[in-house]
N, C-alpha and C positions, 0 to 999 in steps of 0.2 A: 188385259196386262197388268199384274200387280208392277206400282212405282217400284224402283230398284230402292235397294236401301243405301242412305244416304254413308257417304264417305267419311272414314277415321281421318281427318287430316290430323298431322304433327306438326304442333308448334313450333316455327324456328326462334328457341329462346336467346336469343341476345343478350339479355342480362346474364345467362347462366354461362355464356359463351365468356363473354366481357369480365366477369370474374375469374372464369378459366385464365385469360389470354393475361390477367395484371398478376395474378400467382405468377404464372410462366415468366413475366416480364422482371415479376421480383428474384425470382428464383436465378433465372439468367444473368440478370447487374450483380448478383452475391455473388456467384461463380465467377463471373468475369473479374470481379473487383479480386477475390482472392487470388488468382493469379497474378493481375495486373493493379495494383496496390493505389496509383493514382488516378485509375477510371473513375470520374466523376460526371457521370451525363448530367446536363444541364439546361433546362426552358426557360425563357424568357416571354411573358406574357405583357405587353404594351397595352396599357387602356386609354384612352381618350373620352375625358368625363365622368360622370359618377351615376351611369345609369347604373339604378337596381338590378336588373334581370341581369346587366354584363357584369358585375360584382357578384353575383351567387354564380354563374358562370365559372368568372375566375375562383372561384373559393373551392369549386370543386375541382377543378383540373390542379390548385394547388397540391389539395389533399389526396388527391390520385396520384399526384408525382412521391409527394412523401411517403406514402404507401409502398413504392413501389422500387424507392431508393435514387429518385432524380431529384436534383437540386434543382427549385422554383424560385424565380425571380418575378416580382410583380411590380413593374414599371408604370407609375398611376401620371397621367400628364392633365395639364389643365384644358378645360372645354374650349377655351379660345386659341389653344397652341396655334402656330401658324403652319404652313405647309413646309417651310425652308426650316425652322427649327424640330420640326418632326422629321425630316428629312436627315438633316443631322446627329437626332437619337439612334434613328435606327442604322445610321452607315458607321456608329459608332459600335453598337451591339453587334453588327453584321460582322467587322471585323475583329471581333474579339474572339480569339482563338479557344476560350473556356466556353463559349454559348454555342451548343452542340444545335438549337432549335428556337425558332422566332414566328412567333404568333401576333398578332393584331385583334384585339379583340373588336368583334363588328357588330352593330353600325357603329360608324362613325360620326361626327358632326358635320351637315349639309356643307358647309364650308370647306371639309376636306376632298379629296379624292380618292376615293378606296382603291377606283383601280392602279392609280400611280402609286397608293402604299403597299398594296399587294404585290406589284414588280419591283417595288424596292429594298424589297426582303432578299437579301442571296438564296439563290436557290437549290445552294447546297446545305441553306439551314432553314428552308419553306418547308415545314413539317406538317403544315396543312397540307400545303400539296396543290396552292393554288395560283402559284406564278405561272406566268406562260411557258418559260423553258420547260417547265415540270409537266405542264398538260401536250404541250409540243412535243417532247421524247414519247410519251404514252401515246401519241397517233403515229407512230413509227416502229416498226418491229425490228427494226435492225438497233435500234438502241433502247435504253432504260432510263424513265426519270429517277431524280434522287430520291422521289417522296411521290405514294400516289396519293388521293384526296381522301381524307379520311372516311368521310362517311361512304364511299363508293369501296373504299378496301375493305370497310365494315360488313357491304353487301357480301360479297366476294367471300370474306373468311367464312362469313355461314354458310354460303354453300359449301366450300371446303370443310368443316367441320360435320358438318354432316353428310359427308361423301354423296353430294349430289351430284351426279354427272352435267358436265356443261359442252365438252367437244361435242359438236356434229349437233346440237339441241337449237330449235330456234327461240330466242331470246324475243324479247319485245321491252325496249325501254320507254315509258312514258314522262316524258318530260325532259328538255332537252339544257337544263341549267346548267353553268361552268364549274359548278362546285360538286352535282350528283350526277345528273341524267347523261349529259354527253361524258365526263370520265368513265364512268361503270359501263357505257354501250363500248367504250374502247377496249376496256378490261375486258369484258365479255370476248369481243372479239379475239384478241390476243390468246384467249383460251380456247381459239377454235369455234366458237359459237356462231349461226348465221345471225344478226343482229338486224333487226328494224327499229330506229328510233322515231318516236312518234311525240308530238305536242298538241297541244289543243285546238290548231288549226288543223289536223290532221286529215284530209279525206275519208272518210269511214273509220276512223279508228277504232269503231265496235268489231268490224271485222278483221281489223290487223291484229288484235290482240286476241282474239278468239283462236290465233296460231301460237300463241305463245305456250312454248315447253315450260320456260324460264318468263315471268314475268315481273320486272323492276318499277315499280312505279315513284315517280316524286315529282310530281306536277301540282302541289301544294293548295290542292282544291279538296273540299269535304267531299271523301266518296263518289269522286269522277266517274273511278271503274265499278260500275255495275256488278254485283253478283254472278249475272246470268253472261256476262262476257268472258267469263272466266272458263277456259276449255277443262274440262275433266280431267283430274288427275295433274295439274299443271304446278308447279313451285311458282307461289308469291311472295313476294318479297315487296313489302310496304315501308316506304320510307316517309311518308308524309305523316304529320302530327299537327292535327288541328282541334279548335277547340270548338264543339257543338252547343247550341244552348239546350240544356235539359232540365225545366224546373224540379225535377224528382232528384238529383244531385243538389248536396248542399251548399258547393260551388257554382250551381245554376248552370253549369254546362260539366259534361264529360269530352274527354278526348277519342276523336275517331281518327285513322287514315284517310290516306287518298282512296284506297279499295272498300268497298260495303263490307262490313265484319261477314256478311253471310256466306261469304264468299269461299269461306272453309268448309265448307257443307261441298263443295265441287273439287277444290286443292288438294294435294297430296301433302304438301307444304304450305303453312304459311305463319309469315311474323306478327305477332299481336302487337295490339299501339295501346298502352307502350309496352316499355320491355322488349322489342323487337330490334331495329336497325341504331335506335336511339343512343343507348349503352355504350354501343359497339365502336362509334364516333371517337369518345375520348380514349378508348382501349387501344384504338387504331393509331391516336395521336402518341399516345406512349410510347407504342411500338415504334413507332417512326423515331421519335427521340431517342432509343437506345439506339436501333440501326443506325443514325447521324451520329451518336456519341462513340459507336465501336467502329465505323467507316472512316470517323475523325483521329481515332486513336492509333489504329491499324496504320494508318498513310503515314500521321506524324512521328513512329517510334522509330521509324529512321529513315537517313536520305536516300535520293532515288538515285539512282546513278546511272547517267548518261550519256556515255563518252560521243564527242564529238570524233570522227574518224581522221585520222591524215592521210594525205597523198605525196607520200614522200617524195624528192627530187633527186636526182644526182647530176652533174653536182648542187651540195645544198645553195640555193640562190641567198640573195639577202634578206637580212630577217625583216627589214620592211615587206619584202617580194612575201616572202612567206606570211606575214600577217594579211596582209592584203589578199593574199589567194584563198585562205581558210574564213569561211564568214559565221561566225559567234552563233551562238543561242541568245536570242532576248533576253535581258536580264528578268525580265518578269518568269520566265520557264526558271531559269537558274535559281532565282527565290521559290518558285514551287517546288521545284525538287529538295530544297533546303525546309521544306516547310515553315517558309513564313508566312506571318500572316498577312494582309495587306497591308494594313496599319504599319507594319513592324520596318519598310521598306519605303523607301521613295525612289524613283527614278530619275537620273540625269540623263535623259537621252536614252536608246534604245538600250544601249551595253553595259551601262553604269547605274547604281544605286548607291544609296545612302541607308543603313541598316541603323537601326533605331536601340539605343542599350535598353529596351522594355525586355528584348529577347533575353538579356541574363537575368530577369527577375520572374519571367514565364518559364526557362528552364531551369531553376535554381538548384532545384532536385533533381536532374538528371547526374549522373556520374560523367568525367570528363572523358574525352575521348585521347590516345595516347599524345604526347608531347614531345616531339622531336625539333633540335634546334639545328640549324647548318650553320659553322665558322667555316674557318679556313688555315692555311699557311700563311705566312708573310710572303704578299703577293708583288709580283712585278707590277711597274706600272701601267699595264695592260689589261689587269685583273685577272683572276683563274677560275672563272664562271659561278661564284659561290649562287649568283642569281638564277643561275642556267640550269646547279642542279638542285636548287630548291626548286623550282617550276617542273624539270623533269622527274624528279621524285613524286613530287604530289602527282603527277599525271600516269606515270607509272602502278602507283598505288591506285588510284582512281580508274583508270582506262584500262590496265592490263590484269591488275589484282583484283580487279573490284572491290574496293574496300573505300570507302566514306574517306575523303580526303579532302584537307581544306590547307592551302599555302596562306600564310600570313607573312606580308613584307613591304618594306617602306617605301613612302611615295618619293621619287628622284626629284634630285635637284634642277634647276635648269642650268646652273653653274656649270654641272659636268657636263648636261646633255648639250650645251653650245660649248664645252671647254675641249677636255682630251678624252675623256672617257667615257662619253654617249650616255645615252640613257640607262635605266636599270630594271628593264620587264623581264630579262632572260636573256635566249639567244637562238638563233636557229628554229629547231624545231619544240623547244622547249620556252616558250614565251608566256606571257602575259598577254591578253588581247580586250581590246585592241590597242597593239603598243604604241600607237599614235597619243592616243589621249592621255595615258598613264604617265607618258613622257613629256608632256606638256602642264597643260595648267589641270585636268584632270575635275575635279568636284570645287577647286577652289582652295583648298584647306591651305598650302602655304599661300597663297594670297590674303589669307585672314588673320594668319601669323605676323605676317609683314605688316600687314593695315595695326596690328593689336600691339606688335613690340614698338612702331616708330609714333605709335600715339601717346604711348607709355614717354616717350624720349622727348615729342613736343611737351606733356604735361609736365614732365619735370624742369625743362628749360623753361615753359612758361611761369612755371611755380615760382623760380629763382629770381626770374625777371619782376613780377609782380611783388615779390618780397621785398625787393629793393628798391620798388619806388612808390612802395605806398606804409602808409602810418596803419597801424593796427587796427583802428576805428576802420580805414580805408577798408582795408582785407575784411573784416567782419561784417561789414555792411555789403560788399559784394556776396562775399561767401554765403551768407546766410541775408539775402535781402529781405524786406517787409514786402508781403504779397495779402492785398486788402488788409493792411495793418497788422498783419501777424507775422512773426518770422519761425521759422523750422527747421530742424536740421535735420538733412538728407541723410536716408539711414545709412548711407557709408559714413558720415559723421560720426555717427554713435559709436563705430568702432574707434575710430579713434579719442574719443572722449573716455569711452572704457580704457584705453593702452594708457591713457596720461592720468587714468586714476579719478577724473572727474564724475562722479554720478547723479548727472543731471539730464534731462530730458528736452530742457527749453532753453534757448538762446538767451533769452531776455534774465535769466537767473545765472548766467556765469559773471562771477568777477572781473574785474578788469586784469588781473594778472591771468583768472585761467581765459580769457579773451585771447591775451597776447601768448600763450603756449598751446592754445587750439587754432590760431592762424597762422604762426610761424613755425616752419619745419627746419628753418634755418640751415638750408642746404650748403653743405662744404661744396664750392665751386669746382674745386681741386679732389675734389672725391664723389664726382659724380660715377658711377659704374657702369649706369645702362648706354649702351650703344645702340645707333640704329643700324637696320638691316636690310639688305637686297637680295633677290633671287639670281644673281649674276656675279660671275667672277669679273673683280673690277681691281686691280690692285691699286688704281690712284685714289680709293677712297679706304684704304686701310687707314689713312692718318689726315684728316681733315681738318680746317677751322671753320666753325660755326660763330653767327654771331656779327658778323662784318657790316651788316647794311646800318645805317645812320640811327633807323630805329629803336635797335637793340642797346643802346645807348654806350655803347664800348664793351658790351659785356660779352666778349668773345669769349672761346677757350678751344684749345684744341680735344679732339674727340675722332670718331673713325668709325667706319661701315665692318659689319661681319656678315656674311653668309647667314639667310634666315633659318636655314635648316640648323645652324648653330646657337640660334634665340634661345630661352630660357623658356617660352612659350611652347617652343617644339618641345622640347625634355617635358615639359610639364603636359604636354598633349599625352607623348607617349605613354607618361607612368601612371595617371591619373585613371581612377577609377569608378567616378560618375560624374556627373553635371556638378553637384555639390562639393564633391571632393577638388574638382578642377578651379570651382570660383574661391576655394579655403586655397588652393596651391595658387592660383595668382594673386591674392592676395597678398600672399606672405613674400612672394619677391620683394629683394632689397635693391633699390633704385640709386639708393647714393647714401651717403653718412653723412649725419649734421655736424656742425663746427663744434659740437662735443661729444661729438665720435659715437652718435645714436645711429643704428641702423633705419633708413626712413624704406617704407614698404610703398608697395600701389595701393593698400588700404589708407595710408596716412596723406598720401597724393590724391586718395576718392577716386579711383580710377576702375575698382575692380568690376562692378559690375556692368561698365560699358566694355571692358575688356571680355567678359564670359559672354555679353548678347555677340561679340564682333566672333567670338570660337564656339556659340552655341551651336552650330550645323558640321563645324570641323569635328567637335568631339566623335561623330558616328562616323566608324569606320565605311570607305567605300567597299562595294562588291561588284569585283569583274569575275573572270573566268579566263583557266588556261587553254591552249590550243586546241586539246583536246577538250573541253569541257569541266572541267572540274574548277570549284569555285576557289577564289582569292579574295581574299581582303588586303587593300592596300590603303595602310593608315600610319600616319605622321612618316618621318624622315632622317631623325637628326642622325649627321655625321659619325661615325666611331672611333675617329681620331680627336676632331673636336667637342665630341658631345659623346652621348650612350650609346649611338649606334644600332639600335632595334627597334622594331615597329610597336604599335600600341600594347597596353595589356589588355585593353578593351578589347579589342580588336582578337586576342586571343583566347579570350574569357569566350567571347560569344561563338567562335569558332569550336572550342572544344566542348560546350554545352552542344552545338548544333550534331557534331560526329557523335556525341556521346551517346549514353543508353538510357532510355525513362527510369527516372526512380521506379524501385521495385522491380526491375528489369534485371536478370541476370547479365553480368558482364561475363563475355565470355571471348575469346581470341577472332571469333568469326561475326561479332556482332557491333565491334568498339572499333572505332575509326583512328584517324589519326591527322594532327592538327601540324604541319611543318613550319615551324619559322624561321628567319635570318638571323644573324649576328652580323655587324658589321665588319670586314675585313679578317685580321687574323685572330685566331683564338688567345692570343695574349692582348687583347685590347676589347673586339664587341664580345666574344664570349665571354671575358670577366667579367666585363660590365653587367651581362645577360644573367650570372650568378649572383654577383653581389650588390648589383642595383636594380634590373628587374626583376628577380625572382624574391629579390628580398622584398619588393614592394607589393607584388600579385602573391605571393604564397604559394607560387604555381611549382613543381616539380619536374624537370624534363625526364623521359625515359632514356635519351642515348641522345649525342652530337654525333653529327658525319660531319667531319671535318674535311674539306674541300680541299686537293692538291693535284698539283701537274707537274709533268718531268720537265715541263721547260722552266717553272719556278726553282724546284729542287737543284738541276743544272744552275741556274744563276746564284744559287747561295754555294753549291758546289764551288764557285770560282771562275762561272761564266761571264761571257763578256756582258757589259751593261745593257740591257731590255730597255729601248728608247723608243716612244711611241711617232709614230711616222717612218722610223726607219727599219727595214728590210732583217729581218732575224740572223744572228749570225750563224755559221753552218754547226758551231756545237749545240744550238737548238733542235736542227734539222736533220742531223746524223745521229745513228745509235753511238753512245758514248756511257758508257755503264760505271767507268769510273768516276765520272764527272758527277753523275745523279746521284752514286752511295756516299758522296763526301756530301752533298748537298741534303743527304735525306737526314741526316743530324735537326735540319730547320724541325721537318716532320715530326722528329721524335720528339725534341720538346714539346710541341702542342698535344701530341697524343698525352705525355705525361700530366701535363697542366689540367689536361679535360680528368684524366683520371683522379689527380689531385685532390679535387669537389667531390668526388665519387660518382661520375657519371662512365658510362660506357660508352666509347668511343668507336665509329666505324669509318675507315679510310674509304671516298670517294674519288677516286684518280680520274679525273676530267682529261679524258682521252682525246687527244689529237690525231692529225692523218698523219703526222709526221713520228708520233712513237712506236717505236717498235714494239714488237712484242717481247724480245726479252726485257725492256725498259720498264714495262707496265710489269709483267710478272715479278722482277727484282723492286719493285714498290710495294706489290702485295705482301711479297714474302719479308722484307724488313720491316713492315707495319706489323704485320700479324705479330715479328719475334719482340718488337717493341711493344707487346702490350694491347693492339686492337684488339675489337671483337671480332672486325672482320675489315679488310679491305676489297674493294670490287673497280675495277675498270669501268667506266661508262661511256658512253655513246652518245648522249643527251641531244647536243647539239644538231648532231647528223638524223637521228632517229627517233625523237623525243621520247614518252615514255617506253617504248621499245626498247630503249637502248639502255635502262636502267631497271629493267626490272629484277636482275640479282640485287642491285644495291635492296629493291626496295623490299624484297623477300629477306633478307639481313636485317634491315629495319625491324620487318613483322618477326620476325626469330628473336631479336634482340629486346623489343618490347614487350613481347609476352614472356619474358624470362626478367625483366625489370622490376623491380617493388620501390623503388627510389629510395628505401631505408639508408643507403650509402650515401646519400646525397649531402651535404654542407655546404656552408659557407668559408672562402678561403679568411677571413679575419672577421673578429667580434667588433660590431658595430660600437660597441661603447670605449674600443681602443680610442689613446690620444689619435690627434691628425697624422703626428709623425711616424705611428707606428702601424699605423695604416697603410702609409705609403711605403712604408719600407716593408709591409708582409707582401705585398703587391710586386715590389721592384725586387725582393730577394726571393720571394718564394716563386713567380711566375718568369718576370725576366731575368732572373739568375744575375742581376746589380752584385757587384762586390759591397757598395756603400750608395749612399745617397746625400746629396748635398743640396742644401739651400740656401737661396739669394738672402741677402737683407732683406728685400721686398716681401718674400716669402717667409720668412723668420718672423716678422713684424704683423702679417698677416695672418700666420697661426696662431700668435700671440690675442690677437685682435677677435677672431673667430672661438678662440677658446674663451674667452672673458664674455663672449656674448650667448655662449652659450651653445654654438653652433658645431661643436667638435663630435657630436655623436650620429653625426648623418655618414654614411658611405662614400667611398672614394672615388672620383670620374677620372680619371689619367688623360690628360690632353697631349697624343704621345704621336711619333710618325707610325703609319701602319708597316712601313717598310724593314723595320730590323725589332728586336727586340729592346733595342738602347733606343736612347733618342737620338743615336747618329744614324742617318738613314742608309748610308753607307758601309754599316759595320754589319754583313751579311751574316745568313748562316744561322749559327748558334752561339753567340759570346756570352763568355760568362766574367764575371768578376771586374766589371766595368761602372763607372761612377754615374747616377742616374741625375744632371742637374734638374730641380726643380726652382726656375726664374720667377714664378708667380703662382698666387695661388686666388682663386673665386669662388663665393659662397654662393650657393644656386641653394635659396632655402624655398621657394615654391618645386621646385623639380626636387629639393630634397638631396643633394648631394654635394660636396665639396669639389672642386673643380681646380687640381694643380697643373700647371703648365710646365710640359717638358721640353727643355730644349727651345730651340727656333721655331715654336708653330704659328702658321700663321692661320690664324680665325677668315679669312676673306683671300678665297685663292686668287690667281689672275691667269688671264688667258695666253694658250702657248702661242708660238709663231703661228703656226696654222691650227687653230679650231675647228672643231667640228663642223662650225655653222658654214664654212666655206661648201659641203656638199649637201647643205640643207636648204629644199626648196617647194614649192608647189604646183603642182602642174594647173594651170589655169584654165583648160579646157574641162577637165574632170573634176578637180579641188582634190583631188589625192597628194597628200605627202611624200616627198619626197628625200632621200637620204639619211634619212633618221634612224639611228640605230641605237 
């Protein structure tokens, strides 16, 4: 019988397929970028040492990346780099969100651990597919790896491109390496093949190979599988590429596979060597990078909304009981939902984290989300729930309307927390959580401000003392001591020299006259402006005498303490835009005047760098969450009556970018998010400063202002009895009284008019209490709409959380979608004289008939104008309980005189600070402070009585 005709074997042309894959990837990247202009896939290749073969592979990958539109970065590291340094470099690129794929070119030097390096690459960026997590997921049918190993993936791609059926076939894999053999066997199993994995020690391997319908060989031995082992009609994928001596070749060798080439006479399909699997490896690497980049882009294009359901209870429990019953999400989960990179946040425990300002730069091209400011009417001493509305509105937007939403609020001062008002985490079912952390130390920002502020105070008094007791030479020798025979100026001293007009950089070159000017600030002890601070209400520190010890040589003086949140450093923190900007602002702060009437700054004292060090962590906003899981930034805490009363610009900016839309993407009502920020006290104070100070510094424009009102406060303004903390409310507040309510509405009308005056639409949020009648709520709604409010909505956020504010949230969404910011304007021109700006606020917002200035205020205005400080905005220090400086003058007074008793300059913060009437900058404790109710359960460690 004649021998059968040799089988015609079809070569599995990996080279042609790889070229096709590359063309497809090039088109895919271009098409995706057409729709998403900021899409930029990036691969980083790390190479240790300078092996020539490794360098060739790197260049090949770089060329391939460029051809299809992938950015490629080659990081060349020294041959002797240590593991710790390599780990640090890997950690850096792992946490860079602009990088989508990382490869470490193998082999690495013997002193480094390949296994450790492979497993140090983030699995989400392990485009080689070598990480144990990716391999592990490959072995499970229920999960998928982030990436398949490139060479095995190339093998499978070849089978797919040639339409070779796999399901139900007997597949034999020869070779069990982690790079090829094991992964490809799992991939074939997942394609429903029956797989046998063999290796060099497998018994009777020839018999097993003969059963293969599909044979994949990756054992790394030349022609290990003999031709006659191959089953007739089998599909052979030869992964091997080995150099075999061949004197007939110019190079002295030729390339052969792990299977004898003559096996093609029996196989139906077979990969050639070379030109089979090899070219597919790089193509699959490129495919993995593009897949990773698209996955990252799509995941980071929008905030993931994952609400935490509330279990509402009636009657409503205490704030702390509600907070204790609701388990927050881990802060790492909140950060992940916001698409923050690991390097962009630093956890402080389980539920809080600091977020770095790097986010602003990364997302600088994103559009901003909608910007909502919450303000209020002139409040009662009990507060009207502005923080509660801020949090509840955010919860409604996020958990109920499913909108990306962020709240930005101030950090509470421990003065009110232990005094009368209590904390500022919201209330009822509309809270920031954990409320105990927020209302106490949190991440230590206020402590940092206190330390920085008091370091300045100590430095000023110490400098005055030393100048008073030393000669010029003594001062100079101590300020610029010789070290190893050489004097040097500290960097901060060069700023003072520049200010003095001394263009010298060596201390030895100063003339005696220049030395004297340099070392002597000549502080006027009676004109030291800087006061010490503490975060406690302590009335007995309002005025004190310091320097009483004998060691201070009789240099005592009268001074006092302010509350920490009233420190200019707090205002600097709230208004700064970057670490560099903060350092400059801290340096500009004026601490005293010289005897010649010249301002002395922190730069002059030489303390700016130290202050920046104390504040370098405080500049990063603290990330928390609401009870319903929406993200919150808690950052900065200036009071609104004695400071500008708004949370930080950097927190607002980061939040607006996080809920905004990626650059190049269309902004629609469906995909744009919301940032809800709060301005302290009534719209006459916090909102006015929000517009004229904060917005002026940030350049941001709000879409809508929400004015919080209560029936209780409006009745008080209508002539109701005094509302006193600790006393039961009078019947007028617990029973329906429409007449009293309508009279008091004049206060709310004034606030609506003021908000509209700067071109911002106003929505009234009526924070409803159980004692409010439906008729009272409807009356406020009717009158507010007639007064020009965009809408007026009763809310029940305290009792129902976000569910009690869905109507308010819907009104905010409608208003934001209609607003374009074109009508917004500041109340006054910053270039106006100081008096004109004060009068604009007093007459336009407060409705004062006149403004009177004390002799001290007149003197300061003249001095500030002469010093060139008159071009800054105004930050009025005024009671929150009235439009006037008299807290007893309720409702909407007109024609009164506004007395300005003193004026201060905050050059670091960037505003002039008039004091209206008898304003206290350090509150005192009441007869019955909140601390009577605050304790800790020593068995569980739970905090009790905080609200």
